[in-house]
C-alpha positions as CSV (number, residue, x, y, z in Angstrom):
1,M,-49.2,1.1,-29.2
2,A,-48.3,2.0,-33.1
3,S,-51.0,4.3,-34.2
4,G,-49.4,5.8,-37.5
5,K,-49.6,9.3,-36.4
6,A,-45.4,8.9,-35.7
7,T,-44.9,8.1,-39.0
8,E,-47.1,10.6,-40.5
9,L,-45.3,13.5,-39.0
10,K,-41.9,11.7,-39.9
11,T,-43.2,11.2,-43.6
12,C,-44.0,14.8,-43.7
13,Q,-41.0,15.8,-42.1
14,M,-38.7,13.7,-44.4
15,L,-41.0,14.9,-47.7
16,R,-40.8,18.6,-46.6
17,E,-37.0,18.7,-45.9
18,Y,-36.5,17.2,-49.3
19,Y,-38.6,19.1,-51.3
20,K,-39.0,22.3,-49.3
21,T,-41.5,24.4,-50.6
22,A,-41.8,22.7,-54.0
23,A,-44.3,19.9,-52.7
24,S,-48.0,20.3,-51.4
25,I,-48.6,17.6,-49.0
26,Q,-52.2,16.9,-48.7
27,R,-53.3,15.1,-45.4
28,L,-56.4,13.2,-46.4
29,P,-59.0,13.0,-43.5
30,D,-59.8,9.0,-41.8
31,K,-62.0,7.3,-40.4
32,F,-60.6,8.9,-37.1
33,D,-61.0,12.7,-38.3
34,T,-64.4,11.9,-39.7
35,G,-65.9,9.6,-36.7
36,K,-67.4,7.6,-39.4
37,F,-66.7,3.5,-39.6
38,E,-66.1,3.1,-43.3
39,D,-62.8,4.2,-44.3
40,V,-62.7,4.6,-47.9
41,R,-60.0,7.1,-48.6
42,P,-57.2,6.0,-50.9
43,S,-54.0,6.6,-48.7
44,D,-52.9,9.3,-45.7
45,F,-51.4,11.8,-48.5
46,L,-52.0,13.4,-51.7
47,I,-48.5,14.6,-52.9
48,I,-48.1,17.4,-55.7
49,L,-44.5,18.3,-56.6
50,N,-43.9,21.6,-58.7
51,R,-43.3,20.9,-62.3
52,T,-40.1,22.1,-62.0
53,S,-39.1,20.1,-59.4
54,V,-39.4,16.6,-61.3
55,K,-37.5,15.8,-64.5
56,V,-39.6,16.1,-67.9
57,G,-42.4,13.1,-68.1
58,E,-42.0,12.1,-64.5
59,A,-45.3,12.4,-62.3
60,T,-46.2,15.1,-60.1
61,T,-48.8,13.7,-58.2
62,Y,-48.4,10.5,-55.8
63,F,-50.2,8.9,-53.2
64,V,-48.5,7.8,-49.8
65,E,-49.8,5.7,-47.1
66,C,-48.4,5.1,-43.5
67,K,-47.7,2.2,-41.7
68,E,-46.0,1.5,-38.5
69,S,-45.4,-1.4,-36.1
70,E,-43.4,-0.9,-32.8
71,K,-41.1,-4.0,-33.4
72,P,-39.7,-5.5,-36.4
73,K,-41.8,-8.4,-38.2
74,T,-41.3,-10.9,-40.6
75,S,-44.3,-9.9,-42.5
76,Y,-47.2,-7.5,-42.7
77,S,-50.9,-9.2,-43.3
78,I,-52.4,-7.3,-46.6
79,S,-55.9,-7.9,-45.2
80,G,-54.9,-6.6,-41.6
81,T,-52.6,-3.6,-42.5
82,F,-54.8,-2.2,-45.3
83,R,-58.5,-0.6,-45.4
84,K,-60.5,-1.6,-48.2
85,G,-60.4,1.8,-49.4
86,Q,-56.4,1.9,-49.8
87,V,-56.4,-1.6,-51.8
88,Q,-58.7,-0.1,-53.9
89,G,-56.7,3.2,-54.0
90,M,-53.8,1.3,-55.4
91,I,-55.5,-0.5,-57.7
92,R,-56.9,2.4,-59.1
93,A,-53.6,4.5,-58.7
94,V,-52.1,1.8,-61.1
95,Q,-54.9,2.1,-63.9
96,L,-54.2,6.1,-63.7
97,K,-50.1,5.1,-63.9
98,I,-50.0,7.5,-60.7
99,P,-46.9,6.4,-58.1
100,Y,-48.8,5.0,-54.8
101,F,-46.3,4.3,-51.9
102,V,-46.6,2.5,-48.6
103,V,-44.2,4.0,-45.8
104,F,-43.3,1.5,-43.6
105,N,-41.7,2.9,-40.2
106,I,-40.1,0.4,-37.8
107,L,-40.2,2.5,-34.5
108,S,-38.1,0.4,-32.4
109,T,-35.2,0.3,-34.8
110,Q,-36.2,3.5,-36.5
111,E,-35.8,1.9,-39.8
112,I,-37.9,3.1,-42.9
113,F,-38.8,2.2,-46.2
114,L,-40.7,3.6,-49.0
115,V,-42.4,0.6,-50.5
116,P,-44.3,0.9,-54.1
117,S,-48.0,-0.4,-53.7
118,I,-47.4,-2.4,-56.7
119,E,-45.2,-4.7,-54.8
120,I,-48.0,-4.9,-52.4
121,L,-50.5,-6.1,-55.3
122,K,-47.9,-8.3,-56.5
123,C,-48.5,-10.3,-53.3
124,L,-52.2,-10.2,-53.9
125,N,-52.3,-11.4,-57.6
126,E,-50.2,-13.8,-56.3
127,G,-52.4,-15.3,-54.0
128,K,-50.2,-14.0,-51.1
129,K,-51.8,-12.9,-47.6
130,S,-49.3,-10.8,-46.9
131,I,-46.2,-9.2,-47.7
132,S,-42.6,-10.3,-46.3
133,M,-40.4,-7.9,-44.6
134,E,-37.5,-9.6,-47.4
135,I,-39.7,-7.2,-49.9
136,I,-40.3,-4.1,-47.7
137,K,-36.4,-4.3,-47.2
138,K,-35.5,-3.9,-50.8
139,H,-37.2,-0.7,-50.2
140,T,-34.8,1.6,-47.9
141,W,-36.2,5.4,-47.5
142,L,-33.4,7.8,-46.6
143,Q,-33.7,10.9,-48.2
144,G,-37.3,11.9,-48.4
145,N,-37.5,11.8,-52.4
146,L,-40.2,10.2,-54.3
147,Y,-39.7,8.8,-57.7
148,D,-42.0,7.7,-60.6
149,Y,-41.1,3.7,-60.7
150,Y,-43.6,3.8,-64.2
151,L,-40.4,5.3,-66.0
152,K,-38.0,2.3,-64.5
């Protein structure tokens, strides 16, 4: 059964390989770490990049949440995939113009995607209850780099 731990490890490995020591990768504790029922943390990771490793004007702080499934799906239910604190974190990140990404990892096919949370919020704002694999597949993640989608 997919627990998310494999994707958290893979995400850290990809980030570390790409940024080397120019990134601080902070794991935020979740309900499994604290033993509490309610999970209000915004994401799995807070990534802080060295100012010299980004272009002038780009963000140096990023939120990254990791999700995984054993087999490919046609879509991911937003309410079933994300906790309340994560959706609130996505909304707050938009308000602060901080890039927030969701890593989707399909374990059986070893496909990994880096989806801007604005895609998930767009689905919610349009009244959709899920994000389609079609949208997710537009965001293949190969190198381990993050980017400031507010500058695009």
